[in-house]
mmCIF file of the N, C-alpha and C atoms, coordinates in Angstrom:
data_MODEL
# 
_entry.id   MODEL 
# 
loop_
_atom_site.group_PDB 
_atom_site.id 
_atom_site.type_symbol 
_atom_site.label_atom_id 
_atom_site.label_alt_id 
_atom_site.label_comp_id 
_atom_site.label_asym_id 
_atom_site.label_entity_id 
_atom_site.label_seq_id 
_atom_site.pdbx_PDB_ins_code 
_atom_site.Cartn_x 
_atom_site.Cartn_y 
_atom_site.Cartn_z 
_atom_site.occupancy 
_atom_site.B_iso_or_equiv 
_atom_site.pdbx_formal_charge 
_atom_site.auth_seq_id 
_atom_site.auth_comp_id 
_atom_site.auth_asym_id 
_atom_site.auth_atom_id 
_atom_site.pdbx_PDB_model_num 
ATOM 1   N N  . MET A 1 1  ? -9.952  -83.609 59.535 1.00 0.00 ? 1  MET A N  1 
ATOM 2   C CA . MET A 1 1  ? -9.821  -82.862 60.850 1.00 0.00 ? 1  MET A CA 1 
ATOM 3   C C  . MET A 1 1  ? -10.140 -81.397 60.471 1.00 0.00 ? 1  MET A C  1 
ATOM 4   N N  . ALA A 1 2  ? -10.889 -80.787 61.315 1.00 0.00 ? 2  ALA A N  1 
ATOM 5   C CA . ALA A 1 2  ? -11.176 -79.380 61.190 1.00 0.00 ? 2  ALA A CA 1 
ATOM 6   C C  . ALA A 1 2  ? -10.028 -78.566 61.317 1.00 0.00 ? 2  ALA A C  1 
ATOM 7   N N  . ARG A 1 3  ? -10.017 -77.421 60.630 1.00 0.00 ? 3  ARG A N  1 
ATOM 8   C CA . ARG A 1 3  ? -8.925  -76.361 60.829 1.00 0.00 ? 3  ARG A CA 1 
ATOM 9   C C  . ARG A 1 3  ? -9.316  -75.438 61.872 1.00 0.00 ? 3  ARG A C  1 
ATOM 10  N N  . SER A 1 4  ? -8.204  -74.921 62.518 1.00 0.00 ? 4  SER A N  1 
ATOM 11  C CA . SER A 1 4  ? -8.355  -73.934 63.551 1.00 0.00 ? 4  SER A CA 1 
ATOM 12  C C  . SER A 1 4  ? -8.609  -72.599 63.018 1.00 0.00 ? 4  SER A C  1 
ATOM 13  N N  . HIS A 1 5  ? -9.023  -71.534 63.781 1.00 0.00 ? 5  HIS A N  1 
ATOM 14  C CA . HIS A 1 5  ? -9.154  -70.303 63.332 1.00 0.00 ? 5  HIS A CA 1 
ATOM 15  C C  . HIS A 1 5  ? -7.893  -69.738 62.706 1.00 0.00 ? 5  HIS A C  1 
ATOM 16  N N  . SER A 1 6  ? -6.805  -69.933 63.294 1.00 0.00 ? 6  SER A N  1 
ATOM 17  C CA . SER A 1 6  ? -5.542  -69.374 62.667 1.00 0.00 ? 6  SER A CA 1 
ATOM 18  C C  . SER A 1 6  ? -5.108  -70.174 61.444 1.00 0.00 ? 6  SER A C  1 
ATOM 19  N N  . GLU A 1 7  ? -5.510  -71.321 61.274 1.00 0.00 ? 7  GLU A N  1 
ATOM 20  C CA . GLU A 1 7  ? -5.219  -72.078 60.115 1.00 0.00 ? 7  GLU A CA 1 
ATOM 21  C C  . GLU A 1 7  ? -6.127  -71.563 58.929 1.00 0.00 ? 7  GLU A C  1 
ATOM 22  N N  . VAL A 1 8  ? -7.358  -71.333 59.233 1.00 0.00 ? 8  VAL A N  1 
ATOM 23  C CA . VAL A 1 8  ? -8.160  -70.701 58.182 1.00 0.00 ? 8  VAL A CA 1 
ATOM 24  C C  . VAL A 1 8  ? -7.676  -69.404 57.853 1.00 0.00 ? 8  VAL A C  1 
ATOM 25  N N  . GLY A 1 9  ? -7.318  -68.571 58.897 1.00 0.00 ? 9  GLY A N  1 
ATOM 26  C CA . GLY A 1 9  ? -6.790  -67.294 58.556 1.00 0.00 ? 9  GLY A CA 1 
ATOM 27  C C  . GLY A 1 9  ? -5.566  -67.264 57.644 1.00 0.00 ? 9  GLY A C  1 
ATOM 28  N N  . ALA A 1 10 ? -4.734  -68.327 57.653 1.00 0.00 ? 10 ALA A N  1 
ATOM 29  C CA . ALA A 1 10 ? -3.598  -68.367 56.764 1.00 0.00 ? 10 ALA A CA 1 
ATOM 30  C C  . ALA A 1 10 ? -3.909  -68.389 55.291 1.00 0.00 ? 10 ALA A C  1 
ATOM 31  N N  . PHE A 1 11 ? -5.196  -68.784 54.948 1.00 0.00 ? 11 PHE A N  1 
ATOM 32  C CA . PHE A 1 11 ? -5.561  -68.846 53.631 1.00 0.00 ? 11 PHE A CA 1 
ATOM 33  C C  . PHE A 1 11 ? -5.869  -67.415 53.089 1.00 0.00 ? 11 PHE A C  1 
ATOM 34  N N  . PHE A 1 12 ? -6.014  -66.545 53.977 1.00 0.00 ? 12 PHE A N  1 
ATOM 35  C CA . PHE A 1 12 ? -6.549  -65.043 53.575 1.00 0.00 ? 12 PHE A CA 1 
ATOM 36  C C  . PHE A 1 12 ? -5.331  -64.135 53.945 1.00 0.00 ? 12 PHE A C  1 
ATOM 37  N N  . GLU A 1 13 ? -4.036  -64.492 54.126 1.00 0.00 ? 13 GLU A N  1 
ATOM 38  C CA . GLU A 1 13 ? -2.999  -63.664 54.326 1.00 0.00 ? 13 GLU A CA 1 
ATOM 39  C C  . GLU A 1 13 ? -2.850  -62.790 53.126 1.00 0.00 ? 13 GLU A C  1 
ATOM 40  N N  . GLY A 1 14 ? -2.663  -61.492 53.367 1.00 0.00 ? 14 GLY A N  1 
ATOM 41  C CA . GLY A 1 14 ? -2.444  -60.545 52.223 1.00 0.00 ? 14 GLY A CA 1 
ATOM 42  C C  . GLY A 1 14 ? -3.836  -59.842 51.744 1.00 0.00 ? 14 GLY A C  1 
ATOM 43  N N  . LEU A 1 15 ? -4.906  -60.383 52.229 1.00 0.00 ? 15 LEU A N  1 
ATOM 44  C CA . LEU A 1 15 ? -6.198  -59.897 51.794 1.00 0.00 ? 15 LEU A CA 1 
ATOM 45  C C  . LEU A 1 15 ? -6.931  -58.982 52.807 1.00 0.00 ? 15 LEU A C  1 
ATOM 46  N N  . GLU A 1 16 ? -7.598  -58.102 52.352 1.00 0.00 ? 16 GLU A N  1 
ATOM 47  C CA . GLU A 1 16 ? -8.471  -57.305 53.261 1.00 0.00 ? 16 GLU A CA 1 
ATOM 48  C C  . GLU A 1 16 ? -9.641  -57.994 53.662 1.00 0.00 ? 16 GLU A C  1 
ATOM 49  N N  . LEU A 1 17 ? -9.915  -58.279 54.978 1.00 0.00 ? 17 LEU A N  1 
ATOM 50  C CA . LEU A 1 17 ? -10.999 -58.997 55.439 1.00 0.00 ? 17 LEU A CA 1 
ATOM 51  C C  . LEU A 1 17 ? -12.100 -58.053 55.731 1.00 0.00 ? 17 LEU A C  1 
ATOM 52  N N  . LEU A 1 18 ? -13.275 -58.347 55.166 1.00 0.00 ? 18 LEU A N  1 
ATOM 53  C CA . LEU A 1 18 ? -14.476 -57.500 55.506 1.00 0.00 ? 18 LEU A CA 1 
ATOM 54  C C  . LEU A 1 18 ? -15.025 -57.952 56.826 1.00 0.00 ? 18 LEU A C  1 
ATOM 55  N N  . PRO A 1 19 ? -15.790 -57.045 57.528 1.00 0.00 ? 19 PRO A N  1 
ATOM 56  C CA . PRO A 1 19 ? -16.390 -57.425 58.816 1.00 0.00 ? 19 PRO A CA 1 
ATOM 57  C C  . PRO A 1 19 ? -17.426 -58.323 58.557 1.00 0.00 ? 19 PRO A C  1 
ATOM 58  N N  . PRO A 1 20 ? -17.629 -59.312 59.408 1.00 0.00 ? 20 PRO A N  1 
ATOM 59  C CA . PRO A 1 20 ? -17.063 -59.401 60.849 1.00 0.00 ? 20 PRO A CA 1 
ATOM 60  C C  . PRO A 1 20 ? -15.699 -60.117 60.921 1.00 0.00 ? 20 PRO A C  1 
ATOM 61  N N  . GLY A 1 21 ? -15.143 -60.445 59.648 1.00 0.00 ? 21 GLY A N  1 
ATOM 62  C CA . GLY A 1 21 ? -13.812 -61.139 59.736 1.00 0.00 ? 21 GLY A CA 1 
ATOM 63  C C  . GLY A 1 21 ? -14.017 -62.653 59.645 1.00 0.00 ? 21 GLY A C  1 
ATOM 64  N N  . ILE A 1 22 ? -13.132 -63.385 60.297 1.00 0.00 ? 22 ILE A N  1 
ATOM 65  C CA . ILE A 1 22 ? -13.303 -64.819 60.341 1.00 0.00 ? 22 ILE A CA 1 
ATOM 66  C C  . ILE A 1 22 ? -14.032 -65.241 61.639 1.00 0.00 ? 22 ILE A C  1 
ATOM 67  N N  . VAL A 1 23 ? -15.311 -65.629 61.353 1.00 0.00 ? 23 VAL A N  1 
ATOM 68  C CA . VAL A 1 23 ? -16.236 -66.089 62.497 1.00 0.00 ? 23 VAL A CA 1 
ATOM 69  C C  . VAL A 1 23 ? -16.981 -67.284 62.193 1.00 0.00 ? 23 VAL A C  1 
ATOM 70  N N  . SER A 1 24 ? -17.588 -67.872 63.240 1.00 0.00 ? 24 SER A N  1 
ATOM 71  C CA . SER A 1 24 ? -18.466 -68.982 63.001 1.00 0.00 ? 24 SER A CA 1 
ATOM 72  C C  . SER A 1 24 ? -19.595 -68.508 61.992 1.00 0.00 ? 24 SER A C  1 
ATOM 73  N N  . VAL A 1 25 ? -20.035 -69.280 61.197 1.00 0.00 ? 25 VAL A N  1 
ATOM 74  C CA . VAL A 1 25 ? -21.139 -68.912 60.254 1.00 0.00 ? 25 VAL A CA 1 
ATOM 75  C C  . VAL A 1 25 ? -22.399 -68.579 61.076 1.00 0.00 ? 25 VAL A C  1 
ATOM 76  N N  . ALA A 1 26 ? -22.605 -69.113 62.161 1.00 0.00 ? 26 ALA A N  1 
ATOM 77  C CA . ALA A 1 26 ? -23.740 -68.740 63.057 1.00 0.00 ? 26 ALA A CA 1 
ATOM 78  C C  . ALA A 1 26 ? -23.621 -67.254 63.384 1.00 0.00 ? 26 ALA A C  1 
ATOM 79  N N  . ARG A 1 27 ? -22.409 -66.714 63.567 1.00 0.00 ? 27 ARG A N  1 
ATOM 80  C CA . ARG A 1 27 ? -22.228 -65.406 64.066 1.00 0.00 ? 27 ARG A CA 1 
ATOM 81  C C  . ARG A 1 27 ? -22.132 -64.285 62.901 1.00 0.00 ? 27 ARG A C  1 
ATOM 82  N N  . TRP A 1 28 ? -22.245 -64.805 61.642 1.00 0.00 ? 28 TRP A N  1 
ATOM 83  C CA . TRP A 1 28 ? -22.026 -64.021 60.456 1.00 0.00 ? 28 TRP A CA 1 
ATOM 84  C C  . TRP A 1 28 ? -23.074 -62.886 60.490 1.00 0.00 ? 28 TRP A C  1 
ATOM 85  N N  . ARG A 1 29 ? -24.378 -63.182 60.763 1.00 0.00 ? 29 ARG A N  1 
ATOM 86  C CA . ARG A 1 29 ? -25.377 -62.205 60.883 1.00 0.00 ? 29 ARG A CA 1 
ATOM 87  C C  . ARG A 1 29 ? -26.076 -62.584 62.181 1.00 0.00 ? 29 ARG A C  1 
ATOM 88  N N  . PRO A 1 30 ? -25.630 -62.216 63.233 1.00 0.00 ? 30 PRO A N  1 
ATOM 89  C CA . PRO A 1 30 ? -26.233 -62.660 64.619 1.00 0.00 ? 30 PRO A CA 1 
ATOM 90  C C  . PRO A 1 30 ? -27.696 -62.206 64.694 1.00 0.00 ? 30 PRO A C  1 
ATOM 91  N N  . GLU A 1 31 ? -28.013 -61.045 64.080 1.00 0.00 ? 31 GLU A N  1 
ATOM 92  C CA . GLU A 1 31 ? -29.381 -60.586 64.329 1.00 0.00 ? 31 GLU A CA 1 
ATOM 93  C C  . GLU A 1 31 ? -30.437 -61.410 63.584 1.00 0.00 ? 31 GLU A C  1 
ATOM 94  N N  . GLU A 1 32 ? -29.904 -62.386 62.760 1.00 0.00 ? 32 GLU A N  1 
ATOM 95  C CA . GLU A 1 32 ? -30.830 -63.242 62.000 1.00 0.00 ? 32 GLU A CA 1 
ATOM 96  C C  . GLU A 1 32 ? -30.797 -64.696 62.645 1.00 0.00 ? 32 GLU A C  1 
ATOM 97  N N  . THR A 1 33 ? -29.928 -64.872 63.503 1.00 0.00 ? 33 THR A N  1 
ATOM 98  C CA . THR A 1 33 ? -29.760 -66.198 64.099 1.00 0.00 ? 33 THR A CA 1 
ATOM 99  C C  . THR A 1 33 ? -30.641 -66.507 65.398 1.00 0.00 ? 33 THR A C  1 
ATOM 100 N N  . PRO A 1 34 ? -31.553 -67.446 65.397 1.00 0.00 ? 34 PRO A N  1 
ATOM 101 C CA . PRO A 1 34 ? -32.382 -67.656 66.402 1.00 0.00 ? 34 PRO A CA 1 
ATOM 102 C C  . PRO A 1 34 ? -31.498 -67.924 67.754 1.00 0.00 ? 34 PRO A C  1 
ATOM 103 N N  . ASP A 1 35 ? -32.062 -67.605 68.913 1.00 0.00 ? 35 ASP A N  1 
ATOM 104 C CA . ASP A 1 35 ? -31.390 -67.860 70.216 1.00 0.00 ? 35 ASP A CA 1 
ATOM 105 C C  . ASP A 1 35 ? -31.163 -69.373 70.397 1.00 0.00 ? 35 ASP A C  1 
ATOM 106 N N  . ASP A 1 36 ? -31.987 -70.204 69.888 1.00 0.00 ? 36 ASP A N  1 
ATOM 107 C CA . ASP A 1 36 ? -31.916 -71.604 70.172 1.00 0.00 ? 36 ASP A CA 1 
ATOM 108 C C  . ASP A 1 36 ? -31.069 -72.316 69.020 1.00 0.00 ? 36 ASP A C  1 
ATOM 109 N N  . ALA A 1 37 ? -30.322 -71.571 68.138 1.00 0.00 ? 37 ALA A N  1 
ATOM 110 C CA . ALA A 1 37 ? -29.656 -72.276 67.024 1.00 0.00 ? 37 ALA A CA 1 
ATOM 111 C C  . ALA A 1 37 ? -28.421 -73.037 67.675 1.00 0.00 ? 37 ALA A C  1 
ATOM 112 N N  . ALA A 1 38 ? -28.356 -74.313 66.941 1.00 0.00 ? 38 ALA A N  1 
ATOM 113 C CA . ALA A 1 38 ? -27.234 -75.180 67.328 1.00 0.00 ? 38 ALA A CA 1 
ATOM 114 C C  . ALA A 1 38 ? -25.957 -74.531 66.854 1.00 0.00 ? 38 ALA A C  1 
ATOM 115 N N  . PRO A 1 39 ? -24.807 -74.857 67.563 1.00 0.00 ? 39 PRO A N  1 
ATOM 116 C CA . PRO A 1 39 ? -23.451 -74.473 67.167 1.00 0.00 ? 39 PRO A CA 1 
ATOM 117 C C  . PRO A 1 39 ? -23.190 -74.987 65.798 1.00 0.00 ? 39 PRO A C  1 
ATOM 118 N N  . VAL A 1 40 ? -22.340 -74.169 65.006 1.00 0.00 ? 40 VAL A N  1 
ATOM 119 C CA . VAL A 1 40 ? -21.993 -74.617 63.652 1.00 0.00 ? 40 VAL A CA 1 
ATOM 120 C C  . VAL A 1 40 ? -20.598 -74.501 63.679 1.00 0.00 ? 40 VAL A C  1 
ATOM 121 N N  . SER A 1 41 ? -19.960 -75.714 63.173 1.00 0.00 ? 41 SER A N  1 
ATOM 122 C CA . SER A 1 41 ? -18.467 -75.876 63.166 1.00 0.00 ? 41 SER A CA 1 
ATOM 123 C C  . SER A 1 41 ? -17.921 -75.492 61.876 1.00 0.00 ? 41 SER A C  1 
ATOM 124 N N  . LEU A 1 42 ? -18.374 -74.324 61.253 1.00 0.00 ? 42 LEU A N  1 
ATOM 125 C CA . LEU A 1 42 ? -17.781 -73.758 59.967 1.00 0.00 ? 42 LEU A CA 1 
ATOM 126 C C  . LEU A 1 42 ? -17.404 -72.308 60.264 1.00 0.00 ? 42 LEU A C  1 
ATOM 127 N N  . TYR A 1 43 ? -16.364 -71.888 59.582 1.00 0.00 ? 43 TYR A N  1 
ATOM 128 C CA . TYR A 1 43 ? -15.951 -70.473 59.516 1.00 0.00 ? 43 TYR A CA 1 
ATOM 129 C C  . TYR A 1 43 ? -16.485 -69.813 58.185 1.00 0.00 ? 43 TYR A C  1 
ATOM 130 N N  . GLY A 1 44 ? -16.807 -68.563 58.374 1.00 0.00 ? 44 GLY A N  1 
ATOM 131 C CA . GLY A 1 44 ? -17.164 -67.864 57.208 1.00 0.00 ? 44 GLY A CA 1 
ATOM 132 C C  . GLY A 1 44 ? -16.246 -66.508 57.195 1.00 0.00 ? 44 GLY A C  1 
ATOM 133 N N  . VAL A 1 45 ? -15.846 -66.163 55.983 1.00 0.00 ? 45 VAL A N  1 
ATOM 134 C CA . VAL A 1 45 ? -15.058 -64.912 55.853 1.00 0.00 ? 45 VAL A CA 1 
ATOM 135 C C  . VAL A 1 45 ? -15.112 -64.440 54.322 1.00 0.00 ? 45 VAL A C  1 
ATOM 136 N N  . VAL A 1 46 ? -14.943 -63.195 54.248 1.00 0.00 ? 46 VAL A N  1 
ATOM 137 C CA . VAL A 1 46 ? -14.736 -62.650 52.856 1.00 0.00 ? 46 VAL A CA 1 
ATOM 138 C C  . VAL A 1 46 ? -13.629 -61.810 52.849 1.00 0.00 ? 46 VAL A C  1 
ATOM 139 N N  . GLY A 1 47 ? -12.682 -62.055 51.933 1.00 0.00 ? 47 GLY A N  1 
ATOM 140 C CA . GLY A 1 47 ? -11.417 -61.289 51.755 1.00 0.00 ? 47 GLY A CA 1 
ATOM 141 C C  . GLY A 1 47 ? -11.327 -60.656 50.410 1.00 0.00 ? 47 GLY A C  1 
ATOM 142 N N  . LEU A 1 48 ? -10.857 -59.398 50.362 1.00 0.00 ? 48 LEU A N  1 
ATOM 143 C CA . LEU A 1 48 ? -10.713 -58.629 49.149 1.00 0.00 ? 48 LEU A CA 1 
ATOM 144 C C  . LEU A 1 48 ? -9.201  -58.582 48.748 1.00 0.00 ? 48 LEU A C  1 
ATOM 145 N N  . LYS A 1 49 ? -9.021  -58.743 47.551 1.00 0.00 ? 49 LYS A N  1 
ATOM 146 C CA . LYS A 1 49 ? -7.683  -58.606 46.940 1.00 0.00 ? 49 LYS A CA 1 
ATOM 147 C C  . LYS A 1 49 ? -7.634  -57.231 46.290 1.00 0.00 ? 49 LYS A C  1 
ATOM 148 N N  . ARG A 1 50 ? -6.728  -56.288 46.682 1.00 0.00 ? 50 ARG A N  1 
ATOM 149 C CA . ARG A 1 50 ? -6.738  -55.010 46.057 1.00 0.00 ? 50 ARG A CA 1 
ATOM 150 C C  . ARG A 1 50 ? -5.550  -54.708 45.406 1.00 0.00 ? 50 ARG A C  1 
# 
């Protein structure tokens, strides 16, 4: 079963999230995503531990 946005976010508690934060991987670099791209059911995120 896929995790929700908030469930994925729980893995990154205490970390500094880099922009764009927790988003669909299709939205990670929207300027590079074709207009006819199919929806992607994966989240992408980068978190820094300082």
